[in-house]
N, C-alpha and C positions, 0 to 999 in steps of 0.2 A: 921779214921773211919767216923768221921763227914763229911769230904770231900766226901768220897765214897757215904755216904748216900745222900748227895746233889746231886751227879751225878745220882744217881738212881732216884730220885725225878725229875730231870731235864729230863732224859731219858723217864720216865713215861709220862710226859706232852707232850713231842714230839711224842711219840708213840700214845697218844690219839689224838693229832691234826691230825697226818697223817692218823689214823684210821678213823676219821670222814671225812677227804677229800675223802678218797678211798670210804667210804660208799655213800657220795654224788654222786660221779662219777658212782658207780654201780647202784645207784637208778636211775640216769639219763638213762643209758643204758637200765635198766629194763623197764622204762617208755616210751622210745623211741627206741624200738627194730629195727626199720627201718632206723633211722637216721644215716647216715655214718658221724662219727665225728672223723676224724683221730687225731685232736689236743687233743681230750679228751682221746682217746685211748692211745696216747703217754704219756699223764699226768698220766693216771692210771698205766702205766707200770713203770713210774719214781717213783711214789709214793710207789708202791708195793715193788721196789727194795730198796728205801730208808727206808721202814718200816721194812723190813727184816734185813737191816743193823743196825738199831737202836735197834732192839730186841736183836740182837747178843751182841751189846755194853752193853744193859741193863742186859743181863744174865752175861757177864763178870763182871760188877760192883756188882751184887748180889753174885756171887762166891767170889769175893774180900772181900766183906763185911763179908760174912761168914767166911772165912778164918781169918780175923782180929778179929772178935768176938770170935772165937775159941781160938786164940792166947791170947787175953786178959783173957779169962776164965782160961786158963792154968796158968797164972801167978798170 
């Protein structure tokens, strides 16, 4: 259970970092609507994809932690 909670914490930190990077890129596009920046657009797509993947991993760890906690409570 401890290891799972560590993984949850680790995942939350990674999600926060990716969210901040995504926000910075979105702000750039908002402030520079006429700037054609393909490298920033590619980076935004990569971050969005990685963020979705990390959120799925985070959810799976949450489910695992809940299962382990329920198992401990039963015993």
